[in-house]
N, C-alpha and C positions, 0 to 999 in steps of 0.2 A: 773307600779308595779316594785319594785326593784327585782334584780336577786335573792337575798337571800329569799325574800318573795315568789317568784315564785317557787323556789326549795322547800321551806317548804310546799307549797300547793301541789306540785307533790308528795312529801314524804307522805303527809296525804292521798291523793287520792289512790296512789299505795299501801301504807301501809295498809289502810282499805281493799282494794281489796284482798291483800294477806292474811290478818288476817281472812277474811271470808272463806278462803280455808285452814285454819290451818297452815299458813306459816308466816314467819317473813320477813320484809324488812331489810336486813342486812346493805345495803349501797345503796345510790343513788348518781350518778354523772351526771351532765348535763354540758357539756363543749365542746369547739371547739377542735377537734383532726384532724390533717391533713387538709382536705379541707372543713369539715363541722361539724355540731353539732352532738354530740353523747349523747344519754340518756342511761346510763348503770344502770341496775337494778340488784342488787345482792340479791337473795332470797334463803331461805332455810327453812326447818322444824326446830322447836325449838331443836329437838334432832339430826338434821342433816340428810343427806341422800337424798337430792333432785336429781333427775335423769336428764340426758340430754333431754330425751323426755318430761319431765315436764317443763323444761326450754323453750323448743321449743313451747309447748302449751301455756305457760304463755306469751311468746313473742307475739303470735298471739292475745291472749285475751287482754292483756294490750294495744297493738297497736290499736285494734278495739275500746276499751273503750276510749282511749285518742282521737282517731279520732272522735268518736261519740260526745264526750264532747267538741271537738274543743279546747282542753287544750293547745296545742302547735301550735303557728303560724309558718308557713314555714316548710321546710323539715328538717328532722333529721334522724339519724340512731338509732334504738332501739336495745339494746343488753340486753338479760336476761341471767344471768349466775349464777352458783353456787359459793359460796365463797371458796370452796375447803378446804383442811385440815388446812390451815393457816387463817381461818376465823377471821376477826377482832373482838375484844371484845370491846363493847362500853357501854352496860348497865349492871346493877346489875344482870339481868337475864342471860346475856352472861357469866358473871364471875361465877355465881352460877352453870351454866352448866359445867364449867371447874374446879369445886372445887377439890382440892388435885392434880391438875396438874400444871406443870411448865409453867410460862408465862414470857413474856418480856413486860414491860410497858415503854412507851416513854411519858414523862411528859411535860406539858405546861410550867412549871417552876421548878427549882431544889428543891428537898427535901433532906436535909442533904448533900447539895453540889453536888447531882447527878441528871441528867436529865433522865437517864435510870436505871431501876431496874429490875433484874431477880429474880424470886422466885417462890415458890409453893403457890397457893391460899389456905390460911388457913381458911378464913371466909369472908363473903360478907354481907353487909347490903345495904339499899337503897342508902346510900351516901358514903360508904367506902369499900375498898378492903384491907384485911389484908394479906400481903405476908410474908412467912417464907423465909428469905434471909440468905446469908452467915454472915451478920452482926447482925442477929436476926430478930425479928418481926418488920414489917414496916407497918404502917397505911397510906394508900394512898386514899385521897378523890377522888371519881369518877370524879368530875368536874375538877380535876387537870390532868387527864389522857388524853393526846392528841390521843394516839393510843396504842393498846395493842394486842398481839396475843399469841396463845399457842406455846410453844417451842416443835417442833416435832423432835423426834429422840434422 
């Protein structure tokens, strides 16, 4: 099985597990760091506010589930963490949660000659984010956004 397919399966398994508990899988990373493999799970409630205690409990529960399923061969380090204030924005749901807030978007390809756009989220659909920028209103397709986060402060 390819690495991309394996990670997609892990995202589904862990995402479903978290959804059953009213939480979102914000991000999943599975890669070599230092001397070994690390599975990093970033989880949060849709409205935010996951605690360190909840992360610790999820770490045990997810670890037990993956072990029981024998989902990962060999040894690895599991880390379950909160996304913090600069939680990445990936889905329409993420952007809707931040409506009327300032964000920075890093694009996969330039739009109007720029790869980075700062602005306030004015509207969100299933496929598009509308930003109010210094240059006016900017329509950015969700599939063109490589990474985005709320501007804090």
